[in-house]
N, C-alpha and C positions, 0 to 999 in steps of 0.2 A: 136340217143341214144338208146342203146339196154337194156332197162329196162323192164322186164316182169311183175314184181309184186313189190309193195311197201308196207311195213308194217307201219301203223300209230298207235302209242300207245297213248291212252288217248282220250276218246270220249266226252270231254267237248266242250265248244263253239269253242275254237281254233282248237282242233283236228278234230272236225266235219267239220269245214270250210276247213281245209287242205285236208281232204278226199274228200270233195265235189269238190274242185278245181282240184285235181289230176284226179278224175274220169271224170269230165267234159272235161278234155283234153286228154282222151283216155287211161289213166293208170288204171290198175287193182289194187285194194287196199284191204288190210286186216285191218279193223279198230278194234282194240283190246282194251277192257276195263275190269276191274275186276268186274264191276257192270252192270248187265243187264238193270237196270233202265236208265243208261246213254246211252247205246246202243239203247234202244227204243226211248229215247228222241232225239238222233242223227238222227235217221231215220225220225222222225216227223219234226225235224228242217230242214232237207234237203228238204222235201216236201213243207213245209211252206215258206221257203226262196227262193225257186227256181224261182217263178214268179217275185219277186222283183229284184233278181239278173239279171234275164233275161231282165228286162226292162232297167237296168242300164249298161248291158254289152252285146253288140250286138253279140259277139262271141258265146253266149249261145243259140242264136236263132236256130242253127242247131242241137241241141241235146235236148232230152226229159229227164224229171226227172226219167222216168222209166229206161232209158238207164244208167243214172248215178247210180241209185240204183243197177242195175244189175252188175255194175263193182265194187261194194263194198261188201265185206264179213264182216258181223258184228259178232265178235267173242269174247267169254269169255276166250279163250285159245290161246296159241302160235302156234296152228296148222297152218302149212304153212310158219312159220317164218324161217324155215331152208332153204327155197328156195328164200327168198326175197333178192334183191340186195341192197336195201336201207331201213333203218328204220328212220322214223321221229317221235321223241318223244315229247309229249306235256303234260306231267303230271305236277302236281303242283310244285311250286318253293320251294321244300322241299328236302334238301340234302339227308336225310336218305332214303326217298322214291326213289329218283333217284339212290342212291347207290344200293339198293336192286334190282331195275329194271334192271340196267345194268349188275349186277351179273347174273341175270336170262338170259338176252339176250346173254351174253358171252357164256353160255352153249348151246344155241340153234342155233344161227346164224352162217352162213358160215364165214370162215376167211376173205373172200373177201368183206363182207358186209360193206357198208358205213353207218355211223350213223350221222344223222342231229339232233342236240339238239335245239329244238325250245324253247329257254329259254330267259328270259329278263335280268337275272342278274348272274346266276350261272356260274362259271368258266368252260370254254370248256376244258382247260388243265386238270382240276381236274376230269372232266368226262372221258377224255381220259385215265387217269391213271387207270381206272377200267377195261380197255379192252386190249387185247393182241396187237392190232394194233392201237395205238393212232393217227397214221398218217391218219387214215380213219375217224376220228371224227372231226366234224365241227359244228359251231353254225349257225343256220339258223333262224333268228328272223323275222318271218312273222308279218306283220301289220294287224290290224283288221279293217274291215272284209276282210279276206284273198282273196276271189274271186274278190274283187273290187280294192284291193291295189296292185299297180304295183311295188312298191319299197320294197326291202327286205334287211335287215342288215345281212351280212354274217360275222361270226367271226372266225378268224384263231387262233387256239390254238397253244401252243408252238411246238407241234409235227405235226400239220396238214400239209399234203403234198400239193404241187402245183397241183398234179394230182386230189386230192380231191376237191380243190377249182374250178378247171376246170370242174370236173364232176358236181358239184352243179350248177355252172354257166350255163352249158348246160341244166340242168333240169329246172332251173328258166326261161331260155330263151324260152323253149318249153311251159311254162305256160304263156308266154307273160309278164314276169316280168324282172326288172332290179335289179342289186345288187350293194351295196357299201360294200367293204371288209374292216373290221376294225380289230385291234388286241385285244387279249384277256385281258380284265381288268374288274373287277366287274361292271356290268351295261353297259359295252361297251360304245357306244356313245349315241344311241337313248334314252335308259332308264335312264342314268345318268342325262340327260336333262329333259325328260318328267316327271320323278318321282319328281323332284324338283318343277316343275309346279303344278302337282296334289297335292302334299303335302302342298305347300304354299297356294294353292287355298282353301284347307280344313281349314287351319289356318285362312284364311280370313272369312270363314263362321263361324267358331268357335268363332272368336273374334268380330263377328257381324259388320265387316267392310262393308260387302255386302252380297247378297244372291247368291245362285248357278246360277240362271238364268242370272243375270246381269254380274257375273264374266265370264261366258261362252260367253255371248254376246260381252263383251269387246274383247275377244280373236278372235271370229269369225269376227266381224265387224271392230275391230281396227287393229288387226294383220293379218287378212286374213286367219286364221286357219279354216279348215273345221269343226273341233269340238273343243269345249272348254275343259279345263283340267278336269272339273268335269263330263262332259258327257263322256269323254274318260275313266275316272276312273270307272264310272258305267258300261261301255261297257266291260272293261277288267275284272272287278270283284274287289270289294273293299278288299276282302280277299287276292287276288293275289297282289294287290298294297301294302298292309301292309306287306305281306311276303317279297316282293322285297325290300321294304324300310328297313326291318330288316336285310336283307343280305347286303345291301349297307352300313348301319350303322356299322354292325359287321366288314365288310371288310375294311372300311376306318377310323373307329373310329372318324368320323367327325360329329359334331352336326348338320350340315346342312341336314343330312339325318335322323334326329330324327323324328320318325313317329308322326303325329298329333294325340293327344288324341281323337279327335272327330272321326277320322277314326277307331281307335281301338274300340271305344264305338259302332259305327255303325255295325262293324263286329260282336261284341259280341251280339248285338241285332238281328242279322240275316239279317240286311239290306246290302246285298252284291252287289246291283246294278241291272242291267237288268235281270240277271239270277234268282234273287229271287223275282223280281217284284217291289222292292223298294230299292233305294239308295239315292243319292242326288235328284233324280226324282222318280216319280211313273210310273210304266209300267203296261199295261193291260195284 
């Protein structure tokens, strides 16, 4: 694969892990965000997470955290994006923000640039409509935490070409990952299922049927899941979960996607999960 440099937009938890994984596998990355605070946090997160990831992933034993950081440019601007062959976008699940972002990228990037939308719910076809070459737009839904998860949900938009699917498949293979290709429909496959689990689990806590710890334990020990639905919600970010549920409800007009009031209240209170230090669980 002849990829010289990859642009990663959004230095939140997901974007930081994507940049980490790419750099650990030898790619040069421009990690761009509009807020220097997030870029500083991204650098510190990479340093703090490296040892844990290294213990759980033997492939990282041959690379140092210094080398990984050397391969990442932390940037507040789009400088260098006119040279990248691929952009991986990881900003929040907000259509207006995505629309503005892709309008900017359309002015800067090469006509041959591929765009990977790391989204959980927003239509890939709709994103493609913002660009001159919608055939080069594809959904790439990484699972959390990115460096440790080998499975990726890839979403083919209405105009996504087979060449683009193969290109992304080659990239993911170079990262040691496998993909399942699905068609473009709100929430795709993984999130239409997972958000029902997370939302209903929140209703169970709200209705005092059980507590978060025991609900998650049922999923881990009863169903063999690695994480329970509320642990997963905390990891993703409860604000992201609420935004995704809003998109699913708006898209399908189906009451099964009605967001649990407890989730909304927690987000209003600033309890966003792991990234804020408190969600269904407390974090140091």
